[in-house]
C-alpha positions as a Markdown table, in Angstrom:
| # | Residue | x | y | z |
|---|---|---|---|---|
| 1 | Met | 21.3 | -46.0 | -75.5 |
| 2 | Val | 21.2 | -42.5 | -74.2 |
| 3 | Thr | 19.9 | -39.9 | -76.5 |
| 4 | Glu | 21.3 | -36.0 | -76.1 |
| 5 | Thr | 17.5 | -35.7 | -75.0 |
| 6 | Asp | 18.1 | -37.9 | -72.3 |
| 7 | Ile | 21.1 | -36.3 | -71.2 |
| 8 | Leu | 19.5 | -33.0 | -71.1 |
| 9 | Arg | 16.5 | -34.1 | -69.0 |
| 10 | Arg | 19.1 | -35.5 | -66.2 |
| 11 | Arg | 21.3 | -32.3 | -66.3 |
| 12 | Ser | 18.0 | -30.0 | -66.1 |
| 13 | Lys | 16.5 | -32.5 | -63.1 |
| 14 | Leu | 20.1 | -32.5 | -61.4 |
| 15 | Lys | 19.4 | -28.3 | -61.5 |
| 16 | Glu | 16.2 | -28.4 | -60.3 |
| 17 | Ser | 17.2 | -30.3 | -57.3 |
| 18 | Asp | 20.2 | -28.9 | -56.7 |
| 19 | Val | 18.1 | -25.2 | -57.1 |
| 20 | Ser | 15.5 | -26.8 | -54.6 |
| 21 | Glu | 17.9 | -27.9 | -51.8 |
| 22 | Glu | 19.5 | -24.7 | -52.2 |
| 23 | Thr | 16.3 | -23.1 | -52.0 |
| 24 | Tyr | 15.5 | -25.2 | -48.7 |
| 25 | Met | 18.5 | -24.4 | -46.8 |
| 26 | Asn | 17.9 | -20.9 | -48.0 |
| 27 | Phe | 14.3 | -21.4 | -46.7 |
| 28 | Lys | 15.2 | -23.1 | -43.1 |
| 29 | Asn | 18.2 | -20.4 | -42.8 |
| 30 | Ser | 15.4 | -17.5 | -43.0 |
| 31 | Lys | 13.2 | -19.1 | -40.7 |
| 32 | Ser | 15.8 | -19.4 | -38.2 |
| 33 | Arg | 16.7 | -15.4 | -39.0 |
| 34 | Leu | 13.4 | -14.3 | -38.0 |
| 35 | Ala | 12.9 | -16.7 | -35.0 |
| 36 | Glu | 16.0 | -15.0 | -34.0 |
| 37 | Leu | 14.6 | -11.5 | -34.8 |
| 38 | Lys | 11.4 | -12.3 | -33.4 |
| 39 | Ser | 13.0 | -12.9 | -29.8 |
| 40 | Ser | 15.3 | -10.1 | -30.1 |
| 41 | Ile | 12.6 | -7.4 | -30.6 |
| 42 | Lys | 10.5 | -9.6 | -28.0 |
| 43 | Thr | 13.6 | -8.5 | -25.2 |
| 44 | Leu | 13.8 | -4.5 | -26.7 |
| 45 | Gly | 10.4 | -4.5 | -25.9 |
| 46 | Lys | 10.6 | -5.4 | -22.6 |
| 47 | Glu | 13.4 | -3.8 | -21.9 |
| 48 | Ala | 11.9 | -0.5 | -23.6 |
| 49 | Thr | 9.0 | -1.2 | -21.2 |
| 50 | Lys | 11.1 | -1.4 | -18.3 |
| 51 | Ala | 13.2 | 1.8 | -19.2 |
| 52 | His | 9.6 | 3.7 | -19.6 |
| 53 | Glu | 8.4 | 2.9 | -16.8 |
| 54 | Glu | 11.4 | 4.0 | -14.6 |
| 55 | Val | 11.3 | 7.4 | -16.7 |
| 56 | Asp | 7.7 | 7.8 | -15.7 |
| 57 | Ser | 8.8 | 6.6 | -11.9 |
| 58 | Gln | 11.4 | 9.5 | -12.3 |
| 59 | Gln | 9.4 | 12.2 | -13.6 |
| 60 | Gln | 7.1 | 11.7 | -11.3 |
| 61 | Asn | 9.4 | 11.9 | -8.2 |
| 62 | Val | 10.7 | 15.5 | -9.6 |
| 63 | Thr | 7.5 | 16.7 | -10.4 |
| 64 | Tyr | 6.3 | 15.4 | -6.8 |
| 65 | Gln | 9.1 | 17.5 | -5.3 |
| 66 | Cys | 8.8 | 20.3 | -7.3 |
| 67 | Leu | 5.2 | 20.5 | -6.5 |
| 68 | His | 5.8 | 19.9 | -3.2 |
| 69 | Thr | 8.5 | 23.0 | -3.3 |
| 70 | Leu | 6.2 | 24.9 | -4.7 |
| 71 | Thr | 3.8 | 24.4 | -1.7 |
| 72 | Val | 6.0 | 25.0 | 0.9 |
| 73 | Thr | 7.4 | 27.8 | -0.5 |
| 74 | Trp | 4.3 | 29.7 | -1.3 |
| 75 | Ser | 2.8 | 28.3 | 2.4 |
| 76 | Gly | 5.9 | 30.3 | 3.5 |
| 77 | Cys | 4.9 | 33.7 | 1.6 |
| 78 | Leu | 1.7 | 33.5 | 2.7 |
| 79 | Leu | 2.5 | 32.3 | 6.4 |
| 80 | Val | 4.8 | 35.1 | 7.2 |
| 81 | Pro | 2.8 | 38.0 | 6.7 |
| 82 | Met | 0.0 | 36.5 | 8.7 |
| 83 | Val | 2.2 | 35.9 | 11.7 |
| 84 | Ala | 3.5 | 39.2 | 11.6 |
| 85 | Gln | -0.4 | 40.5 | 11.4 |
| 86 | Glu | -1.1 | 38.2 | 14.4 |
| 87 | Glu | 2.0 | 39.3 | 16.4 |
| 88 | Ala | 1.2 | 43.4 | 15.6 |
| 89 | Met | -2.1 | 42.8 | 16.7 |
| 90 | Lys | -1.4 | 40.7 | 19.6 |
| 91 | Ser | 1.3 | 43.4 | 20.8 |
| 92 | Ser | -1.1 | 46.6 | 20.1 |
| 93 | Pro | -4.6 | 45.8 | 20.2 |
| 94 | Lys | -5.8 | 49.1 | 20.7 |
| 95 | Thr | -4.2 | 50.1 | 17.6 |
| 96 | Leu | -6.6 | 50.8 | 14.4 |
| 97 | Pro | -5.7 | 50.1 | 10.8 |
| 98 | Leu | -4.4 | 52.7 | 8.8 |
| 99 | His | -7.0 | 53.8 | 6.5 |
| 100 | Leu | -9.7 | 53.8 | 10.0 |
| 101 | Glu | -6.8 | 55.7 | 12.1 |
| 102 | Ser | -7.0 | 58.6 | 9.6 |
| 103 | Ile | -11.3 | 58.4 | 9.9 |
| 104 | Val | -11.3 | 58.6 | 13.4 |
| 105 | Ser | -8.5 | 61.3 | 13.8 |
| 106 | Cys | -10.7 | 63.5 | 11.3 |
| 107 | Leu | -13.5 | 62.8 | 13.4 |
| 108 | Gln | -11.4 | 64.0 | 16.4 |
| 109 | Glu | -10.2 | 67.1 | 14.9 |
| 110 | Glu | -13.9 | 68.1 | 13.8 |
| 111 | Thr | -15.4 | 67.7 | 17.4 |
| 112 | Asn | -12.3 | 69.6 | 18.8 |
| 113 | Ser | -12.8 | 72.5 | 16.5 |
| 114 | Asn | -16.9 | 72.4 | 17.1 |
| 115 | His | -16.2 | 72.3 | 20.8 |
| 116 | Lys | -13.8 | 75.2 | 20.6 |
| 117 | Gly | -15.6 | 77.5 | 19.1 |
| 118 | Glu | -18.9 | 77.0 | 21.6 |
| 119 | Ile | -16.7 | 78.0 | 24.1 |
């Protein structure tokens, strides 16, 4: 004969086994989802690394171009006056720089005035 206690025991065992089965399925689904997420994170990490390397390479190219342009510009700024000065020196090698010319002209004036006074 089946007593009320037996019925309650059987019902609780059925509920426990249903919950256990449900819990087990949830666990398997969660485990599968976790594996998918890990794979997605790994893929995203690889894509992020690749994108970072591309941006870094582009930035290095931009920096190189800026430095190259700056160098060419500065060398042009320095080269033009140097070439002009060199050409001026070649075209008139007997001329002195302005500050020396003024000193020489003062000396010449003094010399001329001294010689005039002696005559």
